[in-house]
C-alpha positions as CSV (number, residue, x, y, z in Angstrom):
1,M,-9.3,0.9,-25.7
2,G,-6.2,-0.2,-27.5
3,Q,-2.6,0.3,-26.6
4,V,-1.4,3.9,-26.2
5,H,0.3,5.2,-29.3
6,Q,0.7,9.0,-28.6
7,M,-0.2,11.5,-26.0
8,Q,-0.4,15.3,-26.2
9,L,-1.1,17.9,-23.6
10,T,-1.8,21.5,-24.6
11,Y,-2.7,24.5,-22.5
12,V,-5.8,26.3,-23.8
13,P,-5.8,29.9,-22.3
14,T,-9.5,30.6,-23.1
15,E,-10.5,27.6,-21.1
16,D,-7.6,27.8,-18.5
17,R,-7.4,24.1,-18.8
18,L,-5.2,21.5,-20.4
19,L,-6.4,19.6,-23.4
20,F,-5.3,15.9,-23.1
21,R,-5.3,14.0,-26.3
22,M,-4.4,10.3,-26.5
23,S,-4.4,8.1,-29.6
24,T,-4.2,4.3,-29.7
25,K,-2.3,2.0,-32.0
26,N,-5.6,1.2,-33.7
27,R,-6.2,4.9,-34.5
28,Q,-8.7,5.9,-31.9
29,E,-8.4,9.3,-30.2
30,F,-9.7,10.3,-26.8
31,R,-9.9,14.0,-25.7
32,F,-10.3,15.3,-22.2
33,W,-10.0,18.6,-20.3
34,M,-7.8,18.7,-17.2
35,T,-8.3,21.4,-14.6
36,R,-5.5,22.6,-12.3
37,R,-7.0,20.7,-9.4
38,Y,-7.2,17.5,-11.5
39,V,-3.6,17.8,-12.6
40,K,-2.5,18.1,-9.0
41,L,-4.3,14.8,-8.1
42,L,-3.0,13.1,-11.2
43,W,0.6,14.2,-10.5
44,I,0.4,12.7,-6.9
45,S,-1.1,9.5,-8.3
46,L,1.6,9.1,-11.0
47,T,4.5,9.8,-8.7
48,N,3.2,7.5,-6.1
49,V,2.9,4.7,-8.6
50,I,6.4,5.3,-9.8
51,A,7.8,5.4,-6.3
52,K,6.1,2.1,-5.4
53,A,7.4,0.5,-8.6
54,D,11.0,1.6,-7.7
55,A,10.6,0.3,-4.1
56,V,9.4,-3.1,-5.3
57,K,12.5,-3.5,-7.4
58,G,14.6,-2.9,-4.3
59,P,18.1,-1.6,-4.0
60,E,20.7,-3.0,-6.5
61,D,23.4,-3.0,-3.8
62,A,22.3,-4.9,-0.7
63,D,24.6,-2.7,1.5
64,T,22.5,0.4,0.7
65,S,19.5,-1.1,2.4
66,I,21.1,-0.8,5.8
67,R,22.1,2.8,5.4
68,P,19.7,5.6,6.4
69,K,18.0,7.3,3.4
70,D,19.2,10.7,2.5
71,P,16.4,12.8,0.9
72,L,18.8,14.6,-1.3
73,V,20.3,11.4,-2.6
74,E,16.9,9.8,-3.1
75,S,15.7,12.9,-4.9
76,T,18.8,12.9,-7.2
77,I,18.3,9.2,-8.0
78,A,14.6,9.7,-8.7
79,E,15.4,12.6,-11.1
80,M,18.1,10.5,-12.9
81,K,15.7,7.6,-13.3
82,H,13.1,9.9,-14.6
83,K,15.4,11.3,-17.2
84,E,16.5,7.8,-18.2
85,M,12.9,6.7,-18.7
86,V,11.9,9.8,-20.6
87,A,14.9,9.4,-23.0
88,K,13.2,6.2,-24.2
89,S,10.1,8.1,-25.4
90,D,9.7,9.9,-28.7
91,F,8.8,13.5,-28.1
92,A,10.0,14.7,-31.5
93,T,7.3,13.1,-33.6
94,E,4.4,15.5,-34.2
95,Y,1.0,14.3,-32.8
96,Q,-1.0,12.6,-35.5
97,E,-4.7,13.3,-35.8
98,S,-6.9,10.3,-35.6
99,A,-10.0,9.8,-37.6
100,Y,-12.0,7.8,-35.1
101,L,-13.2,9.6,-31.9
102,P,-15.2,7.0,-29.9
103,L,-16.2,9.5,-27.2
104,G,-17.0,12.3,-29.7
105,E,-15.2,15.4,-30.9
106,Q,-15.8,17.5,-27.7
107,P,-13.4,16.8,-24.9
108,G,-14.9,15.6,-21.6
109,L,-14.0,17.2,-18.3
110,L,-11.9,14.7,-16.2
111,F,-13.1,14.4,-12.6
112,S,-11.7,11.2,-11.1
113,V,-8.3,9.5,-11.2
114,V,-7.9,6.0,-9.9
115,I,-4.9,3.7,-10.0
116,K,-5.9,0.0,-10.2
117,P,-3.0,-2.2,-9.1
118,H,-2.3,-5.2,-11.2
119,P,-0.6,-8.1,-9.4
120,A,1.0,-9.5,-12.6
121,G,2.0,-6.4,-14.3
122,P,1.8,-2.6,-14.5
123,A,-1.0,-0.7,-12.9
124,M,-4.0,0.7,-14.8
125,L,-4.5,4.4,-14.9
126,C,-8.3,5.2,-14.9
127,M,-9.3,8.7,-15.8
128,H,-13.1,9.5,-15.9
129,P,-15.4,12.5,-16.1
130,E,-18.1,12.9,-13.5
131,K,-20.6,11.4,-16.0
132,G,-19.9,9.4,-19.2
133,Q,-17.0,7.3,-20.4
134,G,-13.4,7.9,-19.6
135,V,-10.2,5.9,-20.4
136,E,-8.3,3.2,-18.7
137,M,-4.7,2.5,-19.8
138,V,-1.8,0.4,-18.8
139,L,0.6,2.5,-16.8
140,S,4.0,1.2,-17.8
141,E,7.0,3.0,-16.4
142,E,7.6,4.6,-19.7
143,V,4.0,5.9,-20.0
144,A,4.0,7.2,-16.4
145,H,7.3,9.0,-16.8
146,S,6.3,10.4,-20.2
147,L,3.0,11.7,-18.8
148,C,4.8,13.3,-15.9
149,K,7.1,15.1,-18.3
150,L,4.1,16.4,-20.4
151,I,2.3,17.5,-17.2
152,A,5.3,19.4,-15.8
153,E,6.2,21.1,-19.0
154,T,2.6,22.1,-19.9
155,T,1.7,23.4,-16.4
156,E,4.9,25.5,-16.5
157,K,3.9,27.0,-19.8
158,A,0.4,27.6,-18.4
159,G,1.8,29.6,-15.5
160,W,0.0,27.5,-13.0
161,A,2.8,27.7,-10.5
162,L,2.4,24.1,-9.4
163,N,6.2,23.7,-9.2
164,L,6.1,20.0,-10.1
165,T,9.3,18.2,-9.5
166,F,10.3,14.6,-10.0
167,S,12.0,13.9,-6.7
168,G,9.8,11.3,-5.0
169,P,6.2,10.4,-4.3
170,G,3.6,13.1,-4.7
171,T,6.3,15.8,-4.7
172,S,5.5,19.4,-5.5
173,D,7.5,22.0,-3.8
174,D,8.8,25.6,-4.2
175,S,12.3,24.7,-5.2
176,P,13.6,25.8,-8.6
177,R,14.1,22.3,-9.8
178,G,11.9,20.9,-12.6
179,L,11.9,19.0,-15.8
180,S,13.5,20.4,-18.9
């Protein structure tokens, strides 16, 4: 699979699933269904990868490392970082149809999500159906944050009441916060 060009997530009420479409720079398109259960697993995986990436970078001010961590401060910092990363992505350009569908026109039902760490760069996000081919893509910070934004907005439109927030690893709570 080539480098990710565009991603789209749409709620399809008749299926009660999300349709994930991803195109590559070399004009291939991959289509998959995501269930509510799958989205919850994917969200936890994505937010954990982002949290680990932030932890590896370490605090910018050495004095902050000796202070106890305040969950509210950590949450606010995580949300600010998320908004900063999402601002780098282009959500205004309409999704462009691709002519080449290597896995066929019918979307596959995603079943497993695995994050493969990469020692010299970003992790790989591996999404596969129970049977058949899936996709594996480089999970840059920008891609991870953009996918989180798409998931949060689309599940809210779907009325799935997942209450996904971006305030730390694997976070999903009942507070009114969310992505806008």
